[in-house]
Each structure stands twice: as structure tokens, then as C-alpha cells.
PADO-652969 format. One line per field, with one value per residue: z negated, x, y of N, C-alpha, C in turn; residue in three letters. Coordinates in steps of 0.02 Angstrom, whole numbers. Layout:
BEGIN
nzz <- (Z / ...)
nxx <- (X / ...)
nyy <- (Y / ...)
cazz <- (Z / ...)
caxx <- (X / ...)
cayy <- (Y / ...)
czz <- (Z / ...)
cxx <- (X / ...)
cyy <- (Y / ...)
res <- (ALA / ...)
***
This chain:
BEGIN
nzz <- (0 / 37 / -43 / -55 / -106 / -177 / -157 / -179 / -286 / -388 / -392 / -422 / -566 / -613 / -547 / -603 / -737 / -722 / -673 / -782 / -877 / -818 / -814 / -950 / -986 / -912 / -971 / -1100 / -1073 / -1026 / -1141 / -1221 / -1145 / -1150 / -1287 / -1300 / -1218 / -1294 / -1408 / -1355 / -1309 / -1432 / -1495 / -1410 / -1431 / -1568 / -1565 / -1489 / -1572 / -1675 / -1650 / -1676 / -1742 / -1806 / -1929 / -2109 / -2247 / -2230 / -2301 / -2303 / -2328 / -2378 / -2384 / -2294 / -2156 / -2029 / -2026 / -2036 / -1918 / -1824 / -1850 / -1815 / -1680 / -1631 / -1525 / -1521 / -1479 / -1442 / -1440 / -1385 / -1419 / -1583 / -1721 / -1875 / -2033 / -2147 / -2200 / -2320 / -2367 / -2447 / -2522 / -2575 / -2674 / -2726 / -2891 / -2933 / -2834 / -2854 / -2782 / -2812 / -2851 / -2782 / -2627 / -2545 / -2408 / -2393 / -2333 / -2344 / -2254 / -2231 / -2292 / -2216 / -2089 / -2104 / -2123 / -1997 / -1917 / -1962 / -1923 / -1784 / -1761 / -1796 / -1697 / -1582 / -1613 / -1607 / -1473 / -1411 / -1457 / -1397 / -1261 / -1255 / -1281 / -1170 / -1068 / -1098 / -1075 / -938 / -890 / -927 / -848 / -722 / -721)
nxx <- (42 / 21 / 68 / 28 / 95 / 46 / 135 / 126 / 38 / 117 / 218 / 155 / 125 / 256 / 295 / 209 / 251 / 379 / 348 / 276 / 379 / 466 / 381 / 363 / 494 / 507 / 409 / 460 / 580 / 523 / 461 / 575 / 641 / 546 / 553 / 686 / 676 / 583 / 660 / 764 / 690 / 640 / 760 / 806 / 703 / 720 / 849 / 822 / 729 / 812 / 860 / 756 / 675 / 560 / 425 / 422 / 415 / 382 / 429 / 359 / 396 / 326 / 410 / 506 / 473 / 529 / 620 / 534 / 464 / 566 / 594 / 472 / 473 / 574 / 617 / 584 / 703 / 655 / 512 / 473 / 367 / 380 / 332 / 276 / 272 / 202 / 147 / 193 / 138 / 195 / 145 / 196 / 150 / 163 / 133 / 2 / 39 / 173 / 315 / 445 / 481 / 548 / 639 / 727 / 699 / 575 / 414 / 248 / 158 / 200 / 139 / 21 / 73 / 136 / 25 / -34 / 65 / 63 / -66 / -50 / 44 / -33 / -131 / -53 / -10 / -131 / -163 / -55 / -75 / -198 / -163 / -75 / -162 / -246 / -153 / -118 / -243 / -256 / -150 / -194 / -309 / -252 / -194)
nyy <- (-58 / 108 / 256 / 422 / 572 / 726 / 858 / 996 / 1008 / 962 / 1055 / 1175 / 1191 / 1204 / 1320 / 1412 / 1408 / 1462 / 1588 / 1640 / 1644 / 1738 / 1846 / 1867 / 1901 / 2018 / 2096 / 2106 / 2176 / 2294 / 2343 / 2364 / 2461 / 2566 / 2593 / 2640 / 2753 / 2829 / 2852 / 2930 / 3041 / 3088 / 3122 / 3224 / 3316 / 3344 / 3402 / 3514 / 3579 / 3614 / 3739 / 3821 / 3965 / 3988 / 3980 / 3961 / 4079 / 4248 / 4398 / 4549 / 4713 / 4867 / 4972 / 4942 / 4936 / 4941 / 4837 / 4726 / 4742 / 4723 / 4587 / 4526 / 4549 / 4472 / 4336 / 4163 / 4041 / 3917 / 3911 / 4031 / 4142 / 4197 / 4109 / 4143 / 4061 / 4104 / 4263 / 4375 / 4522 / 4657 / 4797 / 4951 / 5083 / 5250 / 5299 / 5409 / 5500 / 5527 / 5553 / 5539 / 5417 / 5270 / 5240 / 5377 / 5389 / 5338 / 5348 / 5416 / 5359 / 5231 / 5113 / 5103 / 5088 / 4964 / 4879 / 4894 / 4837 / 4703 / 4667 / 4681 / 4580 / 4467 / 4472 / 4451 / 4322 / 4246 / 4267 / 4203 / 4071 / 4044 / 4050 / 3941 / 3834 / 3844 / 3818 / 3685 / 3624 / 3649 / 3571 / 3444 / 3434 / 3430 / 3307)
cazz <- (0 / 45 / -87 / -33 / -162 / -160 / -186 / -201 / -353 / -435 / -396 / -449 / -637 / -621 / -523 / -654 / -795 / -703 / -669 / -850 / -909 / -789 / -836 / -1020 / -987 / -886 / -1023 / -1154 / -1049 / -1023 / -1210 / -1243 / -1109 / -1179 / -1353 / -1288 / -1192 / -1350 / -1451 / -1321 / -1310 / -1500 / -1508 / -1373 / -1465 / -1631 / -1547 / -1467 / -1630 / -1720 / -1635 / -1689 / -1797 / -1830 / -1993 / -2171 / -2272 / -2216 / -2348 / -2270 / -2378 / -2349 / -2380 / -2245 / -2098 / -1970 / -2028 / -2019 / -1846 / -1788 / -1858 / -1777 / -1609 / -1610 / -1492 / -1539 / -1419 / -1426 / -1427 / -1355 / -1472 / -1649 / -1764 / -1946 / -2071 / -2190 / -2210 / -2383 / -2357 / -2512 / -2511 / -2634 / -2673 / -2781 / -2936 / -2937 / -2785 / -2876 / -2729 / -2836 / -2857 / -2717 / -2589 / -2517 / -2340 / -2396 / -2313 / -2368 / -2205 / -2223 / -2304 / -2159 / -2034 / -2116 / -2110 / -1925 / -1890 / -1978 / -1878 / -1717 / -1759 / -1797 / -1630 / -1537 / -1631 / -1580 / -1400 / -1393 / -1469 / -1345 / -1197 / -1259 / -1274 / -1100 / -1029 / -1109 / -1041 / -866 / -876 / -933 / -790 / -663 / -725)
caxx <- (0 / 58 / 43 / 50 / 96 / 33 / 193 / 106 / 8 / 172 / 257 / 117 / 136 / 324 / 296 / 174 / 295 / 433 / 318 / 262 / 442 / 490 / 334 / 379 / 557 / 493 / 371 / 508 / 624 / 483 / 453 / 639 / 653 / 501 / 580 / 745 / 652 / 555 / 715 / 798 / 645 / 639 / 825 / 807 / 657 / 753 / 903 / 791 / 699 / 864 / 870 / 693 / 678 / 491 / 408 / 444 / 377 / 412 / 407 / 359 / 392 / 302 / 466 / 554 / 432 / 572 / 648 / 481 / 450 / 620 / 585 / 414 / 487 / 623 / 587 / 612 / 732 / 619 / 441 / 459 / 338 / 402 / 274 / 291 / 231 / 159 / 171 / 176 / 146 / 198 / 137 / 213 / 123 / 186 / 78 / -20 / 74 / 241 / 359 / 514 / 494 / 560 / 696 / 713 / 674 / 508 / 362 / 181 / 120 / 230 / 91 / -25 / 112 / 146 / -39 / -42 / 113 / 38 / -123 / -23 / 74 / -87 / -162 / -6 / -12 / -191 / -158 / -8 / -108 / -250 / -130 / -48 / -218 / -267 / -101 / -126 / -304 / -241 / -107 / -237 / -353 / -212 / -176)
cayy <- (0 / 170 / 309 / 488 / 619 / 796 / 894 / 1063 / 1004 / 951 / 1117 / 1231 / 1203 / 1228 / 1388 / 1452 / 1415 / 1508 / 1655 / 1661 / 1661 / 1801 / 1897 / 1880 / 1938 / 2085 / 2130 / 2120 / 2230 / 2355 / 2368 / 2389 / 2523 / 2616 / 2610 / 2681 / 2817 / 2866 / 2875 / 2986 / 3098 / 3114 / 3153 / 3287 / 3362 / 3366 / 3448 / 3577 / 3611 / 3638 / 3809 / 3857 / 4014 / 3997 / 3951 / 3992 / 4136 / 4313 / 4449 / 4614 / 4766 / 4929 / 5018 / 4917 / 4917 / 4933 / 4769 / 4679 / 4751 / 4690 / 4515 / 4503 / 4555 / 4421 / 4279 / 4098 / 4009 / 3855 / 3922 / 4096 / 4182 / 4175 / 4096 / 4143 / 4015 / 4143 / 4331 / 4409 / 4594 / 4691 / 4869 / 4991 / 5151 / 5291 / 5316 / 5479 / 5542 / 5541 / 5528 / 5533 / 5345 / 5238 / 5267 / 5443 / 5386 / 5309 / 5395 / 5399 / 5321 / 5165 / 5058 / 5099 / 5061 / 4892 / 4846 / 4892 / 4788 / 4636 / 4655 / 4672 / 4513 / 4418 / 4474 / 4416 / 4251 / 4214 / 4267 / 4150 / 4008 / 4035 / 4035 / 3873 / 3788 / 3846 / 3784 / 3613 / 3603 / 3648 / 3513 / 3385 / 3431 / 3412 / 3236)
czz <- (0 / 0 / -65 / -91 / -136 / -195 / -211 / -271 / -406 / -445 / -428 / -523 / -649 / -601 / -575 / -715 / -781 / -701 / -738 / -887 / -883 / -811 / -908 / -1027 / -964 / -939 / -1081 / -1134 / -1046 / -1092 / -1235 / -1209 / -1137 / -1247 / -1346 / -1263 / -1248 / -1395 / -1419 / -1321 / -1380 / -1517 / -1473 / -1407 / -1530 / -1617 / -1526 / -1526 / -1679 / -1709 / -1651 / -1749 / -1824 / -1901 / -2052 / -2191 / -2258 / -2267 / -2313 / -2322 / -2344 / -2345 / -2330 / -2182 / -2036 / -1968 / -2011 / -1945 / -1804 / -1792 / -1816 / -1701 / -1584 / -1577 / -1514 / -1475 / -1398 / -1402 / -1390 / -1409 / -1539 / -1695 / -1837 / -1980 / -2112 / -2198 / -2278 / -2373 / -2425 / -2499 / -2577 / -2625 / -2735 / -2826 / -2938 / -2891 / -2805 / -2825 / -2750 / -2846 / -2788 / -2681 / -2557 / -2447 / -2336 / -2380 / -2336 / -2318 / -2195 / -2239 / -2245 / -2100 / -2042 / -2101 / -2034 / -1893 / -1903 / -1933 / -1806 / -1710 / -1755 / -1729 / -1580 / -1550 / -1599 / -1504 / -1376 / -1401 / -1415 / -1278 / -1197 / -1250 / -1202 / -1055 / -1036 / -1074 / -965 / -848 / -880 / -872 / -726 / -662 / -702)
cxx <- (44 / 27 / 71 / 43 / 82 / 86 / 172 / 76 / 62 / 210 / 219 / 128 / 207 / 328 / 263 / 217 / 350 / 406 / 303 / 325 / 468 / 445 / 349 / 444 / 547 / 457 / 416 / 554 / 586 / 474 / 519 / 655 / 609 / 527 / 641 / 725 / 622 / 609 / 752 / 755 / 643 / 704 / 828 / 762 / 688 / 809 / 876 / 763 / 750 / 876 / 808 / 702 / 608 / 484 / 436 / 400 / 416 / 384 / 415 / 348 / 370 / 358 / 520 / 517 / 474 / 601 / 595 / 465 / 503 / 613 / 527 / 425 / 542 / 587 / 623 / 641 / 695 / 548 / 425 / 432 / 359 / 342 / 297 / 247 / 180 / 189 / 146 / 190 / 141 / 198 / 149 / 185 / 148 / 126 / 65 / 20 / 145 / 289 / 431 / 533 / 504 / 618 / 678 / 684 / 602 / 456 / 294 / 143 / 148 / 181 / 43 / 11 / 123 / 82 / -51 / 4 / 89 / -21 / -100 / 7 / 19 / -122 / -118 / -7 / -72 / -191 / -111 / -40 / -160 / -217 / -101 / -104 / -242 / -218 / -107 / -188 / -293 / -199 / -148 / -282 / -316 / -196 / -232)
cyy <- (61 / 223 / 375 / 537 / 690 / 838 / 963 / 1061 / 994 / 1016 / 1175 / 1242 / 1230 / 1301 / 1434 / 1462 / 1465 / 1579 / 1682 / 1682 / 1727 / 1859 / 1916 / 1919 / 2010 / 2127 / 2150 / 2178 / 2296 / 2385 / 2398 / 2456 / 2579 / 2640 / 2656 / 2751 / 2860 / 2893 / 2934 / 3049 / 3130 / 3149 / 3221 / 3339 / 3388 / 3415 / 3515 / 3615 / 3638 / 3713 / 3852 / 3904 / 4029 / 3970 / 3988 / 4050 / 4200 / 4362 / 4516 / 4668 / 4831 / 4981 / 4995 / 4894 / 4905 / 4862 / 4717 / 4682 / 4716 / 4614 / 4489 / 4508 / 4508 / 4364 / 4215 / 4066 / 3946 / 3870 / 3987 / 4142 / 4153 / 4169 / 4093 / 4091 / 4053 / 4212 / 4356 / 4482 / 4627 / 4767 / 4905 / 5061 / 5187 / 5308 / 5391 / 5525 / 5561 / 5511 / 5525 / 5460 / 5316 / 5271 / 5334 / 5441 / 5358 / 5363 / 5371 / 5355 / 5250 / 5108 / 5049 / 5068 / 4985 / 4853 / 4840 / 4841 / 4716 / 4619 / 4643 / 4602 / 4461 / 4415 / 4438 / 4341 / 4216 / 4214 / 4212 / 4081 / 3993 / 4017 / 3964 / 3821 / 3785 / 3810 / 3709 / 3586 / 3599 / 3587 / 3448 / 3378 / 3412 / 3337 / 3191)
res <- (MET / TYR / TYR / ARG / SER / ASN / ILE / THR / SER / VAL / LEU / GLU / PRO / MET / HIS / THR / GLU / HIS / THR / ASP / THR / MET / SER / GLY / LYS / TYR / SER / SER / LEU / SER / ARG / GLN / LEU / ALA / LYS / VAL / GLU / ARG / LYS / LEU / ALA / ASN / ARG / ALA / ARG / ARG / GLU / LYS / LEU / ALA / ASN / CYS / ILE / CYS / GLY / GLY / THR / ILE / ILE / ALA / LEU / SER / MET / ALA / THR / GLU / GLN / PHE / GLU / ALA / GLU / MET / ASN / ARG / THR / CYS / PRO / VAL / HIS / GLY / PHE / ARG / ARG / PHE / GLY / HIS / ILE / ASP / ALA / LEU / ILE / PHE / GLU / CYS / PRO / ASP / GLY / ASP / GLU / THR / LEU / GLY / PRO / PRO / GLU / TYR / GLU / ARG / ASN / GLU / PRO / VAL / LYS / LEU / GLU / GLN / LEU / VAL / LYS / THR / TYR / GLU / LEU / ARG / TYR / TRP / GLU / ASP / LEU / LYS / SER / ARG / VAL / GLU / LEU / GLU / GLU / ASP / GLU / GLU / ASN / GLU / SER)
***
């Protein structure tokens, strides 16, 4: 009696095993590559953030409005707009109009100027935040 073997049926399981093994290796390599890419991205982000001058508490004195104005106009090398963490505005007023207290260059309109500067900063902050949100939404819509 003559027996004829179906060679394709014998090879198919072997081919499937080989494919599964290669697929597993490819999957493993993909995971390892993704992990390396995440580490590199995190390292680049940390290096970039090392130059950030945002955050922290800023103490704004009514007798030093020029210094606060200079600080609020500095740009962050990472974010562009400098984002303060918190602003403590300390306003000093002379009691009963006694202008002998305080530094000689201190003017009566300095408290008002400081309040205006803080409001200007807050307006800039919200405009920057709004533009960032709009930019992110545009990028999401393009994807």
C-alpha cells in the first residue's frame, strides 16, 4: 500500500511556531526600544527644565517696583513667558502721611504702581495660558 503524506500540514505548525517566536522577539524589541526612547525623552526634558527660571515665590515690595517690573519682564529660556509660582505683594504706606519713614526715593504712588504691575502680570499670565491651550487644541485637531 502506498501512503502519501501531506507535507504542508506538517510544515504549517512549524511555520506558526517560528512566526510566534519572531513575533515575540519583535514585540520584546519594540518594548525595549520604547523604554529607551522614554528614558531619552525624560532626560532631554530634565536637561531643558534645568534652565527654567519659573516658579517659586516672588516677593514684590512697593518700595522696589522697578525690581519687580524687571523680574516680571524676564523671559524663561524654557517656557518663554516666565510663570511665577506665587506673588507676595507687600505694600508699605507711611503712617499719617509721615514721609520721613522709608527710603528717600520712595514715592507715594509706588503702592498703586505695584498693584498695576501685579495686575499686568496676571493678565499676561492668563493670555499665555490661553494661547498654550489653543495651541494644544490645534495640535490635537491636526492629528
